[in-house]
N, C-alpha and C positions, 0 to 999 in steps of 0.2 A: 550676734556679737553686739554689745552695747556701744553707743557712741564713744563712751569713755575708753573702752578697750580698743575700738577701731583706731583711734588717734594715738593712743599710747603705743600701739604697735607700729604706726607709721612714722611718728615723730617728725624730725626736721625734714624728712623726705617730702613732706607735704608742700614745702616751698616751691618745688618744681612745678606744681600745678599752676602757680601764678605766672609761669613763663610760657604757658601754652597760648596759642592764638585766641582761644575762647576767652581767656582771662585778660590778656594784654589788650585786645581790641574790642571786647564786649564788657565783661564784668567790671574791670577796674575803672575804665572811663565812665561807666554808668554810675558806679558808687561815687566817684569824684563829683559828677554833675549833681547827684541827689544831695550830697552833703553841702555843697555850696561853700560860702565863705565861713570859715571857722575861727576867724581872728578873735582872740580873747575868750573863746568859749571853753566850757568844761564838757568833756566827751566821755561817755561810757561805751566801750566796745565789747559787745557780748558775743561769745563764741570766737574769741580773738585769735585762737591758735598760737602761732609763733610770733604774732604781733605785726603782721603785714599792714593791716589797716590802722592799727593804733599808731604806728610810725607815720603812716600817710596823714592821719589827722594832725599829728604834731607838726609835720612838714607844711601843712596848710593852715597853720596859725593857731591851733588849739593851745590854750594856756596850761591845760592839764588833761591827761587821758588816764582813765582806769580801764584795764583790760581784764576780762573774765573768761575763763574756760574751765571745763570740768576735767580736762586731761592734765595731770601733773607733768607728764613728759613735755607737752606743748608749752606749758607755762615756764618750766625750767629752761627751755630753749629761748623763750622770749626774754626772760630775765638775763640770761647769759649775754644776749645781744645788747643789753643796756649797760653792760660793764664797759668802762672806758678802756680803749685799746691804745691810748697814747695821749699826749697833751692836746688840749682843745682850747681854742680861743674864745669860745662862747659856750655856756652851759645850755643844752637844749631843754625845752619844757619837759617836765618829768612825766614818765609813764609808770604807773604802779600796776602790777599784775596780781591777780587773785585766782585761787582755785575754788570754784563754786559750781554747783548745778544751778542753772538759771531758774528752774522751777522752784528752787528753795533759796533764792538769792536774798541775802540780808540787805539791810539799808546801808549802802555804801556812801550815800550823799545825795545831793540833788544836782541834776545835770541839764545843760542846755540842749544837748543832742545825745540820743542813744542810737547806736549803730548795731544792727543785727544782720550780718551777711550770712545767709543760709542757716541761721540759727533755728528758725521754725521748721526746717526740714528734718529736725531731730525730735519733733513732737509726734509720737505715734498715734495720738488720739486727742479728742477735744479736752479731756481733763488736764492733760499735760500742757497743752497749748494755753488753756486758761490760767493754769498755775504760773507758767512763764510770764504771761502778760500782766497778771496781777502783781507779781514780784517786780517787774519792770516799772509798772505804774507807781509803785511805792518809792521809786528812786527818781521820779519826775517832779517838776514844778509846773505851775500853770505856764503854758507856752513852750514846754519842752517838745522837740521834734523827735519822733521815732522813725528812723530811716531803716527799712528792712528790704533785703533782696532775698528772693526765694524762688524755687523751681515751681512753675505753674503746670499742674498735671493736665490742664485743658489744652496746652500747646502740643504740637506734634513731636513728642519727645523721641520717638523711635525713628525719625527720619535719618537716612543714611548719610546725608551731607554733613552731619555734625562731626563725623570722624575726621573730616578734612581740617577741623579746628582743634583736633586732639582730644575730643570727648565723645562719650557714648552713654545713652541711657537704656536700661532694660527694665521694663515694667514687670514686676514679679508678684504683685498682689493678686488674689483670686478676684477676678473681675465680676462685678455685679452690674456693670454697665459697659458700654463700648470704651469708656475712658479708663476702666480698671479701678473704679472707685470701690472701696470696701466699706463696711458698716461704720468705720471710724470717721468717715469723711475725709480720709486721706488715701493717696495712692502710694503703695510701696514700690520703690524703684532701687535699682543698683546703678550708681554712677561710676563710670570708669574714666580715669584721666590717663591718656596714653603718653605719659612722660617716661623717663628712664630712671628707675624701673616703673612700670605702670602701677597705679594705685586704684583701688576700688572702695566705695563706701556704700553702705545700705542706708537709704534715706526714706522719709515719708513726706510726700508732697501734699500739703493740705489744700483743699479746694477753695477757691476765692470766697465763696459764701461763708465757709467756716472761719476763715481769717477775719472777715468783716464782722461776723457775729461775735467772735471772741474779743476782738479789739473793743467793740462797743460795750460788751459786758464788763470788761476790765476798766472802763472809764475813759477810753480814748475817744476823741471827737475829731471831726474834720478829717475823715479817713479818705485818702486819695490812693489810687493804684495806677501804676504806669506799666503798660505792656510793652515788651521789647522783643 
């Protein structure tokens, strides 16, 4: 199942994932810390889904946010949430949503910050990852920060304690090493979120050396990684 069809079938139910302990106490605080102060900045949120992080960026001072996702269902829901539900005393900073495949992303503008939460987990191989990063780089200016969060296949993904936080990983790729790395430089995994109802996604976790190489090939410099 493609990433597009995975999320079209899940739709707004994906929001329940953000209520799980793994997201509330791990993912979301980590993203907030990595983003830092967004006051007056223009942000591009890639793989935005229903707009959770696009709204978070606006709430933390961004002057404008563009959200991009390749799922029409997700973007429809994100746009619905931007519709006014009643009188408002202040107009919030605008969020504009777009349906695009990031590997074929057009030039939408130039941004101070580009956010990619788990976006690169949908790149099944080096070519797709390089295409994504090349498209992203074309929307950057000198000094733009790319903030990315992704699953690291070198971490102990199959540890049973993760179930306590509402999530599980199952490594499914044909292992060519103990880590389950295949010839693409990624590890194929199934991620399950135990919300109500549970949802599962098929992902590709690129290995750190592949991410680093593709970032530098696309023209990004000063690459920093933070393990958590």
